[in-house]
Every structure is written in structure tokens, then in C-alpha cells.
MILOKOL-747366 format. One line per 3 residues: number of its first residue (from 1); their letters; for each residue x negated, y, z of N, C-alpha, C. Coordinates in steps of 0.1 Angstrom, whole numbers, plus 5000, padded with zeros to 4 digits. Layout:
N
NUM	a	X,Y,Z,X,Y,Z,X,Y,Z  ...
This chain:
421
1	mqp	4775,4821,5140,4764,4829,5135,4760,4840,5145  4770,4844,5153,4768,4855,5163,4760,4849,5174  4749,4855,5178,4741,4850,5189,4749,4847,5201
4	tgg	4748,4836,5207,4756,4832,5219,4752,4841,5231  4763,4848,5236,4761,4857,5247,4755,4870,5244  4751,4872,5231,4745,4885,5227,4756,4896,5226
7	dpl	4751,4908,5227,4760,4920,5224,4763,4921,5210  4775,4925,5206,4778,4928,5192,4769,4939,5186  4764,4938,5174,4757,4948,5167,4766,4959,5162
10	ldv	4778,4956,5159,4788,4965,5154,4801,4963,5161  4808,4974,5163,4821,4973,5170,4832,4966,5161  4833,4970,5149,4844,4966,5140,4839,4964,5126
13	lli	4843,4952,5120,4842,4950,5106,4856,4949,5100  4859,4957,5090,4872,4957,5084,4871,4950,5070  4880,4941,5067,4878,4933,5054,4891,4933,5046
16	kpd	4889,4935,5033,4900,4933,5024,4895,4920,5016  4903,4909,5017,4898,4896,5011,4899,4897,4996  4892,4887,4990,4892,4886,4975,4906,4880,4971
19	frn	4910,4885,4960,4923,4880,4954,4922,4881,4939  4923,4870,4932,4920,4869,4918,4930,4878,4909  4942,4881,4914,4951,4889,4906,4953,4903,4911
22	eia	4943,4908,4917,4943,4922,4922,4946,4932,4911  4957,4939,4912,4962,4948,4901,4952,4959,4899  4947,4965,4910,4938,4977,4909,4927,4975,4919
25	lmp	4915,4980,4915,4904,4981,4923,4901,4995,4927  4906,4999,4939,4904,5012,4944,4901,5012,4959  4895,5021,4965,4893,5021,4979,4906,5019,4987
28	plg	4906,5009,4996,4918,5006,5003,4921,5016,5014  4930,5025,5011,4933,5036,5020,4936,5032,5034  4943,5021,5036,4947,5017,5050,4935,5014,5058
31	lcs	4926,5006,5053,4913,5003,5060,4905,5015,5062  4904,5023,5052,4896,5036,5053,4901,5045,5064  4914,5046,5065,4920,5054,5076,4918,5048,5090
34	laa	4919,5035,5091,4915,5028,5103,4901,5032,5107  4892,5030,5097,4878,5032,5100,4875,5047,5104  4882,5056,5098,4880,5070,5101,4883,5073,5116
37	vlr	4895,5067,5120,4899,5070,5134,4889,5063,5144  4885,5051,5141,4875,5044,5149,4862,5052,5150  4858,5057,5139,4845,5064,5139,4846,5078,5146
40	eng	4858,5084,5145,4860,5097,5152,4860,5095,5167  4863,5082,5171,4864,5079,5186,4851,5072,5190  4840,5074,5183,4827,5069,5187,4824,5055,5185
43	lsv	4832,5047,5178,4830,5033,5175,4823,5031,5162  4814,5021,5162,4807,5018,5149,4816,5008,5141  4816,5011,5127,4826,5004,5119,4820,5002,5105
46	aik	4823,4991,5098,4819,4989,5084,4831,4983,5077  4831,4985,5064,4842,4979,5056,4836,4971,5045  4842,4959,5042,4839,4950,5031,4851,4948,5023
49	dya	4850,4952,5010,4861,4950,5001,4857,4938,4991  4861,4926,4995,4857,4914,4987,4866,4913,4974  4876,4921,4973,4883,4922,4960,4874,4929,4950
52	lqp	4867,4939,4955,4857,4946,4946,4845,4938,4943  4839,4932,4953,4827,4925,4952,4828,4911,4959  4834,4902,4951,4837,4888,4956,4824,4882,4961
55	asd	4825,4874,4972,4813,4868,4978,4815,4853,4980  4805,4845,4979,4805,4831,4983,4806,4830,4998  4809,4818,5003,4810,4815,5017,4797,4819,5024
58	rrm	4786,4816,5017,4773,4818,5023,4770,4833,5024  4775,4841,5013,4773,4856,5014,4781,4862,5025  4794,4857,5026,4802,4862,5037,4797,4859,5050
61	asd	4792,4847,5052,4786,4843,5065,4774,4852,5068  4766,4855,5058,4755,4864,5059,4759,4878,5063  4770,4883,5057,4775,4896,5060,4779,4897,5075
64	ine	4787,4887,5079,4792,4887,5093,4781,4886,5103  4771,4877,5099,4759,4876,5108,4751,4889,5109  4750,4896,5098,4743,4909,5098,4750,4919,5107
67	fsp	4763,4920,5106,4771,4930,5114,4773,4925,5128  4775,4912,5130,4778,4906,5143,4788,4915,5150  4800,4917,5145,4810,4926,5151,4817,4920,5163
70	avi	4822,4928,5171,4831,4923,5182,4845,4920,5177  4850,4928,5167,4863,4926,5162,4862,4927,5147  4870,4918,5140,4872,4918,5126,4886,4920,5123
73	git	4890,4931,5115,4903,4933,5111,4905,4930,5096  4915,4922,5093,4917,4918,5079,4931,4922,5075  4932,4928,5063,4945,4932,5058,4947,4925,5045
76	att	4960,4923,5041,4964,4916,5029,4978,4919,5025  4981,4919,5013,4995,4919,5008,5001,4905,5009  5013,4904,5006,5020,4890,5006,5013,4881,4996
79	psi	5010,4885,4983,5004,4876,4974,4990,4872,4978  4983,4880,4986,4969,4877,4989,4968,4872,5003  4979,4868,5010,4978,4865,5024,4971,4851,5026
82	hsa	4972,4842,5016,4965,4829,5017,4950,4832,5017  4945,4842,5010,4931,4845,5010,4927,4850,5023  4935,4858,5029,4932,4864,5043,4932,4852,5053
85	isl	4941,4843,5052,4942,4832,5062,4929,4823,5060  4926,4820,5048,4914,4812,5045,4901,4818,5050  4900,4832,5048,4889,4839,5053,4888,4839,5069
88	arf	4900,4840,5075,4901,4840,5090,4896,4827,5095  4900,4816,5089,4896,4802,5094,4881,4800,5092  4876,4805,5080,4862,4804,5078,4854,4811,5089
91	ike	4858,4824,5092,4851,4832,5102,4852,4825,5115  4863,4819,5119,4864,4813,5132,4855,4800,5133  4854,4793,5122,4845,4782,5122,4830,4786,5125
94	qnp	4827,4797,5119,4813,4802,5120,4810,4810,5132  4821,4818,5136,4819,4828,5147,4831,4828,5156  4832,4817,5165,4844,4816,5173,4846,4827,5183
97	dih	4835,4835,5186,4837,4845,5197,4842,4859,5191  4843,4860,5178,4848,4873,5172,4863,4873,5173  4868,4884,5178,4883,4886,5178,4888,4889,5164
100	lca	4897,4882,5159,4903,4884,5146,4917,4890,5147  4919,4902,5140,4932,4909,5140,4937,4910,5126  4949,4907,5123,4956,4909,5110,4964,4921,5110
103	ggv	4965,4927,5098,4973,4939,5096,4979,4940,5082  4988,4950,5080,4994,4951,5067,5008,4947,5067  5015,4949,5056,5030,4947,5055,5033,4933,5058
106	has	5027,4923,5052,5030,4909,5054,5028,4905,5069  5017,4909,5074,5014,4905,5088,5024,4912,5097  5028,4924,5094,5038,4931,5103,5051,4924,5103
109	nrp	5055,4918,5092,5068,4911,5091,5067,4896,5095  5055,4890,5095,5054,4876,5099,5042,4874,5108  5043,4881,5120,5031,4880,5129,5029,4866,5134
112	eem	5040,4858,5136,5038,4844,5140,5030,4836,5131  5032,4838,5118,5025,4831,5108,5010,4834,5109  5006,4846,5112,4992,4850,5113,4986,4844,5126
115	lqs	4994,4845,5137,4989,4839,5150,4987,4824,5149  4994,4818,5141,4993,4803,5139,4982,4799,5129  4976,4810,5123,4966,4807,5112,4952,4811,5116
118	gfe	4949,4813,5129,4936,4817,5133,4933,4831,5138  4943,4839,5137,4942,4853,5142,4946,4853,5157  4939,4861,5165,4942,4863,5179,4953,4874,5181
121	svc	4953,4883,5171,4963,4894,5173,4967,4900,5159  4978,4907,5160,4984,4913,5148,4987,4928,5151  4983,4937,5143,4987,4951,5145,4998,4954,5136
124	ige	5009,4959,5141,5022,4960,5134,5023,4975,5129  5027,4976,5117,5030,4990,5111,5018,4998,5110  5019,5011,5112,5008,5020,5112,4999,5017,5123
127	aey	4987,5013,5120,4978,5007,5130,4966,5015,5135  4965,5028,5130,4953,5035,5134,4950,5035,5149  4960,5038,5157,4958,5040,5171,4960,5027,5179
130	sfl	4969,5019,5175,4970,5006,5182,4957,4997,5180  4952,4998,5168,4939,4990,5165,4928,4996,5173  4927,5010,5174,4917,5016,5182,4918,5011,5197
133	elt	4930,5011,5202,4932,5006,5216,4928,4992,5218  4931,4984,5208,4928,4970,5208,4913,4968,5208  4906,4975,5199,4891,4974,5199,4885,4978,5212
136	kai	4889,4989,5217,4883,4994,5230,4885,4984,5241  4897,4977,5241,4900,4967,5251,4891,4955,5249  4889,4951,5237,4881,4939,5234,4866,4942,5239
139	ikk	4861,4954,5235,4847,4957,5239,4846,4958,5254  4856,4962,5261,4855,4963,5276,4860,4950,5283  4863,4940,5274,4868,4927,5279,4880,4928,5288
142	ksv	4889,4937,5283,4902,4938,5290,4913,4931,5282  4925,4929,5288,4936,4923,5281,4942,4932,5270  4946,4926,5259,4952,4933,5248,4967,4931,5247
145	edi	4972,4924,5257,4986,4919,5255,4997,4930,5258  4993,4941,5264,5003,4951,5267,5001,4964,5259  4994,4963,5248,4991,4974,5239,5003,4976,5229
148	pgv	5010,4987,5229,5021,4988,5220,5016,4987,5205  5023,4980,5197,5019,4978,5183,5010,4967,5181  5006,4960,5191,4997,4948,5190,5004,4936,5195
151	itk	5005,4926,5187,5012,4913,5190,5002,4902,5192  5003,4895,5203,4995,4883,5205,5004,4871,5209  4999,4860,5210,5007,4848,5214,5014,4850,5228
154	ntn	5008,4859,5236,5014,4861,5250,5020,4875,5251  5022,4882,5240,5028,4895,5241,5042,4894,5247  5045,4903,5256,5059,4903,5262,5069,4911,5253
157	kav	5081,4908,5255,5092,4914,5246,5092,4929,5246  5090,4935,5258,5090,4950,5259,5080,4956,5250  5068,4950,5249,5058,4956,5240,5061,4953,5225
160	ins	5067,4942,5222,5071,4939,5209,5082,4950,5204  5091,4953,5213,5101,4963,5210,5096,4977,5208  5084,4979,5212,5078,4993,5210,5067,4992,5199
163	qwq	5068,4982,5190,5058,4980,5181,5056,4991,5170  5067,4998,5167,5066,5008,5156,5060,5021,5161  5048,5022,5160,5041,5034,5165,5037,5042,5153
166	hve	5045,5052,5149,5042,5060,5137,5034,5073,5142  5025,5077,5133,5017,5089,5135,5026,5101,5132  5028,5109,5142,5037,5120,5140,5031,5132,5132
169	dld	5019,5136,5136,5012,5147,5130,5001,5141,5121  5004,5140,5108,4995,5134,5099,4982,5142,5097  4983,5155,5099,4971,5164,5098,4961,5161,5108
172	klp	4964,5154,5119,4955,5151,5129,4946,5139,5126  4950,5131,5116,4942,5120,5111,4930,5125,5104  4918,5119,5107,4907,5122,5098,4909,5117,5084
175	fpa	4902,5123,5075,4903,5118,5061,4898,5104,5060  4904,5095,5051,4899,5082,5050,4884,5080,5047  4878,5071,5054,4863,5069,5054,4859,5061,5041
178	idl	4862,5067,5030,4858,5060,5018,4843,5060,5016  4836,5068,5023,4821,5068,5022,4815,5055,5028  4823,5047,5034,4818,5034,5039,4818,5023,5028
181	lpv	4823,5027,5017,4824,5018,5005,4816,5022,4994  4812,5013,4984,4804,5017,4973,4813,5024,4962  4816,5037,4964,4826,5044,4956,4822,5043,4941
184	dey	4810,5045,4938,4806,5044,4924,4809,5031,4917  4809,5020,4925,4812,5007,4919,4827,5007,4915  4836,5013,4923,4850,5014,4918,4851,5022,4905
187	frr	4844,5033,4904,4844,5040,4892,4839,5032,4880  4828,5024,4882,4822,5016,4872,4832,5005,4867  4840,5000,4876,4848,4988,4872,4860,4993,4864
190	krt	4864,5005,4865,4875,5011,4857,4888,5003,4857  4892,4999,4870,4904,4992,4871,4913,4999,4881  4920,5009,4877,4928,5017,4885,4943,5013,4883
193	ygv	4952,5019,4890,4966,5016,4888,4971,5022,4875  4979,5014,4867,4985,5019,4855,4976,5018,4843  4982,5019,4832,4975,5017,4819,4972,5030,4812
196	itr	4976,5042,4818,4974,5054,4811,4964,5064,4818  4957,5059,4828,4948,5067,4836,4937,5072,4826  4934,5085,4828,4925,5091,4818,4910,5091,4822
199	spr	4907,5091,4835,4893,5091,4839,4890,5079,4848  4878,5074,4846,4874,5063,4856,4870,5069,4869  4867,5082,4870,4863,5088,4883,4876,5093,4890
202	vlp	4883,5083,4895,4896,5086,4901,4897,5080,4915  4903,5087,4924,4905,5082,4938,4919,5083,4942  4924,5074,4951,4938,5075,4955,4940,5084,4967
205	ilt	4952,5089,4969,4955,5098,4981,4970,5096,4985  4973,5098,4997,4986,5098,5002,4989,5112,5009  5000,5118,5005,5004,5131,5011,5015,5130,5021
208	trg	5022,5119,5021,5033,5117,5030,5033,5102,5035  5041,5099,5046,5044,5086,5050,5059,5085,5053  5064,5073,5050,5078,5071,5053,5087,5072,5040
211	cps	5099,5065,5041,5108,5065,5029,5122,5063,5034  5131,5073,5031,5145,5072,5036,5153,5063,5028  5148,5058,5016,5156,5049,5008,5158,5036,5014
214	rct	5168,5029,5010,5171,5015,5016,5172,5005,5005  5163,5005,4995,5163,4996,4984,5162,4982,4989  5170,4973,4984,5171,4959,4989,5158,4951,4987
217	fch	5150,4955,4977,5138,4947,4974,5126,4952,4981  5127,4962,4989,5115,4969,4995,5116,4969,5010  5104,4968,5016,5103,4970,5030,5090,4978,5033
220	svt	5092,4990,5040,5081,4998,5043,5078,4998,5058  5065,4996,5061,5061,4996,5076,5059,5011,5081  5061,5020,5072,5059,5034,5076,5072,5041,5080
223	gnr	5083,5033,5080,5096,5038,5086,5104,5046,5076  5116,5050,5080,5126,5056,5071,5126,5071,5072  5118,5077,5081,5117,5091,5082,5104,5096,5076
226	iry	5105,5106,5067,5093,5111,5060,5085,5120,5069  5072,5118,5069,5063,5128,5076,5054,5133,5066  5050,5146,5067,5043,5153,5056,5029,5158,5062
229	rss	5019,5156,5053,5007,5164,5056,5009,5178,5050  5002,5188,5056,5003,5201,5051,4996,5202,5038  5000,5211,5030,4993,5213,5016,4978,5216,5018
232	qnv	4975,5224,5028,4961,5227,5030,4953,5214,5034  4958,5206,5042,4952,5193,5046,4950,5184,5034  4960,5183,5026,4960,5174,5014,4949,5179,5004
235	vde	4949,5192,5002,4940,5198,4992,4926,5199,4997  4924,5199,5010,4911,5198,5016,4904,5185,5013  4912,5174,5014,4907,5161,5011,4904,5160,4996
238	iei	4913,5165,4988,4910,5165,4973,4897,5172,4970  4895,5184,4976,4884,5193,4973,4871,5186,4977  4871,5179,4989,4859,5172,4994,4856,5161,4984
241	nvq	4866,5153,4979,4863,5143,4970,4858,5148,4956  4863,5159,4952,4858,5165,4940,4844,5169,4941  4840,5175,4952,4826,5179,4954,4817,5168,4957
244	kyk	4821,5158,4965,4812,5147,4969,4811,5136,4958  4822,5133,4952,4822,5121,4943,4824,5125,4928  4826,5139,4926,4827,5144,4912,4840,5137,4905
247	ire	4850,5135,4913,4862,5129,4907,4869,5139,4897  4875,5133,4887,4883,5142,4877,4898,5139,4878  4902,5129,4886,4916,5126,4887,4919,5120,4901
250	iqi	4931,5122,4905,4936,5116,4917,4949,5108,4914  4951,5097,4921,4964,5090,4919,4971,5091,4933  4983,5097,4932,4991,5100,4944,5000,5087,4946
253	ldd	4998,5081,4957,5005,5068,4960,5017,5069,4969  5022,5081,4971,5033,5083,4980,5045,5075,4976  5054,5071,4986,5067,5066,4983,5076,5077,4978
256	nfa	5074,5089,4983,5084,5100,4981,5077,5114,4980  5068,5115,4970,5061,5128,4969,5071,5140,4966  5081,5137,4958,5090,5148,4954,5103,5149,4963
259	fnr	5103,5142,4974,5115,5143,4982,5118,5157,4987  5107,5164,4991,5108,5177,4996,5101,5186,4986  5110,5194,4978,5104,5201,4967,5094,5212,4972
262	eha	5097,5218,4983,5088,5229,4988,5074,5223,4991  5074,5211,4997,5062,5204,5000,5054,5201,4987  5061,5196,4978,5054,5192,4965,5049,5204,4958
265	isi	5057,5215,4957,5053,5227,4950,5041,5234,4958  5041,5234,4971,5031,5240,4978,5017,5233,4976  5017,5220,4974,5005,5213,4971,5000,5217,4957
268	cre	5009,5218,4948,5005,5222,4934,4999,5236,4934  5005,5245,4941,5000,5259,4941,4987,5260,4949  4985,5251,4959,4972,5252,4967,4961,5246,4958
271	irk	4964,5236,4950,4954,5230,4941,4949,5241,4930  4959,5248,4925,4956,5259,4915,4949,5270,4921  4953,5274,4934,4946,5285,4941,4931,5282,4942
274	rnl	4927,5270,4944,4913,5266,4946,4906,5263,4933  4913,5264,4922,4907,5261,4908,4900,5248,4908  4907,5237,4912,4900,5224,4913,4900,5217,4900
277	niq	4908,5221,4890,4908,5215,4877,4908,5200,4878  4918,5195,4885,4919,5181,4887,4932,5176,4880  4932,5163,4874,4944,5157,4869,4949,5147,4879
280	fwf	4962,5145,4877,4968,5135,4886,4981,5129,4880  4985,5118,4886,4998,5112,4883,5002,5103,4894  5014,5096,4893,5020,5088,4904,5022,5074,4899
283	ptg	5011,5066,4899,5013,5052,4893,5022,5043,4900  5024,5045,4913,5034,5037,4921,5048,5042,4921  5050,5053,4914,5063,5059,4912,5066,5072,4919
286	ire	5075,5079,4913,5080,5092,4919,5095,5092,4916  5103,5095,4926,5118,5095,4925,5122,5106,4915  5127,5101,4903,5130,5111,4892,5142,5119,4896
289	dnl	5151,5114,4905,5163,5121,4909,5160,5134,4917  5148,5135,4923,5144,5146,4931,5137,5157,4922  5134,5154,4910,5127,5163,4901,5137,5173,4895
292	dee	5133,5186,4895,5141,5196,4887,5131,5203,4878  5136,5212,4870,5127,5219,4860,5116,5227,4867  5119,5234,4877,5108,5241,4884,5097,5233,4889
295	mli	5100,5221,4895,5090,5212,4900,5082,5206,4889  5089,5203,4878,5082,5197,4866,5072,5207,4861  5076,5220,4860,5067,5230,4855,5055,5232,4864
298	elr	5057,5232,4877,5046,5233,4887,5037,5221,4885  5042,5209,4884,5033,5197,4883,5025,5198,4870  5032,5202,4859,5025,5202,4846,5014,5213,4846
301	qtg	5016,5224,4852,5006,5235,4852,4994,5231,4861  4997,5222,4871,4986,5219,4880,4977,5208,4875  4981,5200,4865,4973,5189,4860,4979,5176,4860
304	cya	4992,5175,4864,4999,5162,4863,5003,5159,4849  4999,5148,4844,5001,5145,4830,5010,5133,4828  5014,5126,4838,5022,5114,4837,5031,5112,4849
307	lsf	5043,5106,4847,5052,5103,4857,5057,5089,4856  5057,5081,4867,5062,5068,4867,5075,5067,4875  5085,5062,4868,5098,5061,4874,5102,5047,4877
310	gle	5107,5044,4889,5112,5031,4892,5127,5031,4889  5131,5030,4876,5145,5030,4872,5152,5018,4876  5145,5006,4875,5150,4993,4881,5161,4987,4873
313	sgs	5172,4994,4869,5183,4988,4862,5190,4998,4853  5195,4993,4842,5203,5001,4833,5217,4998,4835  5221,4991,4845,5235,4987,4848,5238,4995,4861
316	qkg	5250,5002,4861,5254,5009,4873,5257,5000,4884  5262,4988,4880,5264,4978,4891,5251,4973,4897  5241,4971,4888,5228,4967,4893,5222,4977,4902
319	lgl	5223,4990,4899,5218,5000,4908,5225,5000,4921  5238,4997,4921,5245,4996,4934,5240,4984,4942  5238,4973,4936,5233,4961,4943,5220,4963,4949
322	mrk	5212,4972,4943,5198,4975,4948,5198,4986,4958  5210,4993,4960,5211,5005,4969,5202,5016,4964  5202,5018,4951,5193,5029,4945,5200,5043,4947
325	nkt	5213,5044,4949,5219,5056,4951,5217,5067,4940  5218,5062,4928,5217,5071,4916,5225,5065,4905  5226,5073,4894,5234,5069,4882,5225,5067,4870
328	vae	5230,5059,4861,5223,5056,4848,5222,5069,4840  5233,5077,4840,5233,5089,4833,5222,5099,4838  5221,5100,4851,5211,5109,4857,5197,5105,4854
331	mke	5195,5092,4854,5181,5087,4851,5177,5091,4837  5186,5089,4828,5183,5092,4814,5180,5107,4813  5188,5115,4819,5187,5130,4819,5173,5134,4824
334	kvl	5168,5128,4835,5155,5131,4840,5144,5126,4832  5145,5115,4825,5135,5110,4816,5134,5120,4804  5145,5124,4799,5145,5134,4788,5139,5147,4792
337	lak	5142,5151,4804,5136,5164,4809,5121,5163,4811  5116,5152,4816,5102,5150,4818,5095,5150,4804  5101,5144,4794,5095,5143,4781,5095,5157,4775
340	khg	5105,5165,4778,5106,5179,4772,5094,5187,4777  5090,5184,4789,5079,5192,4795,5065,5186,4792  5064,5176,4783,5052,5171,4779,5045,5160,4787
343	fkv	5053,5154,4796,5047,5143,4804,5047,5130,4797  5037,5121,4799,5039,5107,4796,5047,5101,4806  5057,5093,4802,5066,5087,4812,5066,5072,4811
346	tag	5063,5065,4822,5064,5051,4823,5075,5047,4833  5081,5035,4831,5092,5031,4839,5092,5016,4842  5097,5013,4854,5097,4999,4858,5112,4994,4859
349	flf	5114,4981,4856,5128,4976,4857,5127,4962,4864  5137,4958,4871,5137,4946,4878,5149,4937,4874  5146,4924,4872,5156,4914,4869,5157,4905,4882
352	gtp	5169,4900,4884,5171,4889,4894,5177,4893,4907  5181,4906,4909,5187,4910,4921,5200,4901,4924  5201,4895,4935,5213,4887,4938,5226,4895,4935
355	get	5235,4889,4927,5247,4896,4923,5247,4901,4909  5234,4902,4903,5233,4906,4889,5236,4895,4880  5242,4898,4868,5245,4888,4858,5236,4890,4846
358	lad	5237,4880,4837,5230,4881,4825,5234,4893,4817  5247,4897,4817,5251,4909,4810,5245,4921,4816  5243,4922,4829,5237,4933,4836,5222,4934,4831
361	meq	5215,4923,4830,5201,4923,4825,5200,4928,4811  5210,4923,4802,5210,4927,4788,5212,4942,4787  5221,4947,4796,5223,4962,4797,5211,4970,4801
364	tie	5203,4964,4810,5190,4970,4814,5181,4971,4802  5180,4960,4794,5171,4960,4783,5175,4971,4772  5188,4971,4770,5193,4981,4760,5191,4995,4765
367	fac	5193,4998,4778,5190,5011,4784,5175,5014,4782  5166,5005,4786,5152,5008,4785,5148,5011,4771  5153,5004,4761,5150,5006,4747,5155,5019,4742
370	slp	5165,5025,4749,5171,5037,4744,5164,5050,4749  5154,5048,4758,5147,5059,4764,5133,5061,4756  5129,5074,4756,5116,5077,4749,5104,5075,4759
373	lds	5102,5063,4763,5092,5059,4773,5079,5057,4766  5068,5060,4772,5054,5057,4767,5050,5043,4770  5055,5038,4781,5052,5024,4785,5063,5020,4795
376	lnf	5065,5007,4796,5075,5002,4806,5071,4988,4809  5077,4983,4821,5074,4970,4825,5087,4964,4831  5088,4951,4829,5100,4943,4835,5094,4933,4844
379	qiv	5100,4932,4856,5095,4923,4866,5107,4915,4872  5104,4904,4878,5114,4896,4885,5113,4900,4899  5124,4902,4905,5124,4906,4919,5119,4895,4928
382	spy	5110,4899,4938,5104,4889,4947,5110,4891,4961  5115,4880,4967,5121,4881,4981,5110,4883,4992  5103,4894,4992,5093,4896,5002,5098,4896,5016
385	pgt	5090,4891,5025,5094,4891,5040,5098,4905,5044  5109,4906,5051,5113,4919,5056,5123,4926,5048  5126,4921,5035,5135,4928,5026,5149,4922,5027
388	evr	5159,4931,5023,5172,4926,5023,5174,4915,5013  5167,4916,5002,5168,4905,4991,5164,4892,4998  5154,4891,5006,5151,4878,5012,5162,4874,5022
391	eia	5167,4883,5029,5178,4879,5038,5190,4873,5031  5193,4879,5019,5204,4874,5011,5201,4861,5005  5188,4859,5000,5184,4847,4994,5184,4835,5005
394	ern	5180,4838,5017,5180,4828,5027,5194,4824,5031  5202,4834,5032,5216,4832,5037,5224,4824,5027  5221,4826,5014,5229,4820,5004,5223,4808,4997
397	gyl	5211,4804,5002,5204,4792,4996,5198,4795,4983  5195,4808,4980,5188,4811,4967,5173,4809,4967  5167,4808,4979,5153,4808,4980,5147,4795,4974
400	ihs	5138,4796,4965,5132,4784,4959,5119,4780,4966  5111,4790,4969,5098,4787,4975,5093,4799,4982  5083,4796,4991,5075,4807,4997,5060,4805,4995
403	dwe	5057,4802,4982,5043,4802,4978,5039,4816,4975  5033,4822,4986,5030,4836,4986,5022,4841,4974  5013,4833,4969,5005,4838,4957,5013,4840,4945
406	kyd	5025,4834,4944,5034,4836,4933,5043,4848,4935  5043,4854,4946,5051,4866,4949,5042,4878,4943  5039,4878,4931,5029,4886,4925,5033,4891,4911
409	ttw	5034,4904,4909,5038,4909,4896,5029,4905,4885  5016,4901,4888,5007,4898,4877,5007,4883,4874  5015,4875,4881,5016,4860,4879,5021,4857,4865
412	apl	5013,4849,4858,5017,4845,4845,5017,4830,4843  5027,4823,4839,5040,4829,4835,5048,4833,4847  5056,4843,4846,5064,4848,4857,5073,4837,4862
415	esa	5072,4835,4875,5080,4824,4882,5088,4830,4893  5101,4829,4892,5110,4835,4902,5109,4827,4915  5111,4833,4926,5111,4826,4939,5126,4825,4943
418	iet	5135,4830,4936,5149,4828,4939,5157,4824,4927  5168,4817,4929,5177,4812,4919,5191,4815,4923  5197,4825,4916,5211,4829,4920,5221,4822,4910
421	e	5234,4826,4912,5244,4820,4904,5242,4824,4889
């Protein structure tokens, strides 16, 4: 569809593919951050979220023809990776001259799979600046094979070994370019994370990157060292979104918002200082073991109304198998403390960690039922690529399948991908 030999009308088109089981419909912060860095560096960029606005093949072909980009970047989770691959093959059939790049956690862990599925390159880990360099090289018709953080079929080992390019100063990143998306449509759809969100006018935000925990079921492409945005920078973004989009709530998606109490408290105080009158909570979880009474009071006074805890197991043995580094007694103590201060509390639990027994699972159910929770969920552990659980499953012959669409917490009926003793 791209005119043969013609110049691209747009430098980059970023796409989130359609996926029928999408848990939440919110602006994809990863793509929006990429777009913001590209735009800051003088490149033209557009974003299409086909999870929000599904399109037929004809509509997608029309979109791509309209933009006629030099580069298309596609991101996907493990459950939605087949959608990304299908989209990539469709684009290549229609537009063979467009450079296709894959990104996201799954692509970072299985770059070979992406390169064998129609993509020319994969951006590993935090991709703001590697993808920028890739795009500039494509536009200038230069080689992309020696760009750190970019993997191609011809990438040399030295470049692969330097793939983890983390952004050190998060304050230097421009705010995510959510203005490139139909923000009001997200509000209208009212499908945010969690079941207790109070307002449809809600946007996500990240205040940190990185996680020092070594949970066996998780793999983070942001590394094990936490990096922080300053409280002023975080609240500047919140204030802009309040003024521009009239939001009433934010959802903080950090892995470890409460890891550094001074950082968490400074954000709370900066929000109150500016009288933003905003509500917030942590739908993807907040480590309850890092919360103390002072921090809970600060959160409550600032507008936080709910806390989501990844308790995972009610068995001390189960917690050890997961490398959670906490105790059942401490978890119960923090749930009670949060309820004392008026928070709604939701918690998640996992079944099926290798080494766990039926008795351990029954102990988890008993523990969950003993807590004054407002909501809770039980999930079966999925052996995602890059996790220790997957390594254990492969090593011991526990792995049943790699049907990625079923590596999904919304799959019904729940179907485990591993079978242990």
C-alpha cells in the first residue's frame, strides 16, 4: 500500500494489537513514552490502539496506507503475542518496505521468535532511546545491527550483551504522549484496572522503574535496581492531566511505589501542596511489607482509597518457594493495619508454584478467608518466558504447552500450562 519508491509520510507508527481478553483499556504508557521521546527528537509519530478500537483488515490497511510510515513498532504481552505476530505478517504482505520492530516483555525474552515471525528487529527492555536510534538509522538508510538494545538476525554478540539499556534519570523523559490517543474514548469505555475504581475519568502513571524482588513467577525488563522520578516531576504530570483531561483519579502502576518511604511520602505531600483533589490507588499491587502507619496516613490524607496486595500464598512454605521474602503473620498484620485506616483492600493469590502441595493451597484458601478483604482473586501461576517458574517447569518436565493466548489470567475456564507432582 506504500507507494513504491515514495518517501514515508510519517516516521513511526506505534501499534498495540487487538486482544479479546484485554483486562483494562487504558492508554499504553510504554508506547506513549516511546512516542514522546521520538517527538521530542523531531520525528513524526502516531499511535493506534487496536485493543481500544478494533479494526478489520481493510481498516488497518487503510490506516497504514494513510500514515505510510518508515517504521512500525508493535508491542504485546505474552497472551497477546499471537495477535502481534498476525498483525506483523498482515503488514508485511501489504507493505513489504516498512521496517517492523517488536517490543515489550515477551519480545525481550523471546527475540528469536519475533524475528522468525516477520519482524526485522526487536527492541529489548526499556526501548525509548534504542528505538529512537533504530528509527533514525532506518530513515537515513543506515545499518541497525550495532545499536545497543536492538536485536536483528545479524546482531553480533557484543551488542546483544549490552542490550539492557536502562534510563538512569527518569526526570529527563518527556511525559507520555497520551494526546496522540483518543483519551475520551478510554473514559467512555470505563474498563480500567480493578473492580473498585471510582471514576471513569482515570489515567495510569508510573513513578518508578525497576524491582529488587526476585519472585519466581515474575520477570521485569526494567531491571532489579529501582530508579525514581522526583516528586515534582510526578506531580507535574498529574497536574497536567487534571487540567487537560479533567481526570478525577490516577492508577499508579509501579512495581514498588512504597519501597522508598521518603519518595512515597514526598509525592503525597506534593499532591496536597498543589490542592489537586485527586483520588488514586494501586491496582497492580503495592508491597504491603513496606507500608507503615505514617505512610498509610499520608496516603489516606492525599486521596488514596484502596490498596492491592500481592499476598500470593497463605503457606509459609509457599511464600518461600516463590521467594517472596515475607511471613504470613506480617501479611495479616498489614492487611489489618490498612483496614484500620479505612482503605479498601484487595489481594491476589497464586496456585501451582512448583513444590506447592494441595495442603499448601488449602492453607492459602483458609488464610484468604480469614482476612477482612473487600475483594480477592485466585490465579494459576503461568510459566511466562524469562521467569524462574518456566525454567523449573522446563527442567522438570512440568510444561504442558506454550499456547500463549492461554497464559492469561482472564482465560475461562482457567487452564494451567504446567503440571507438577
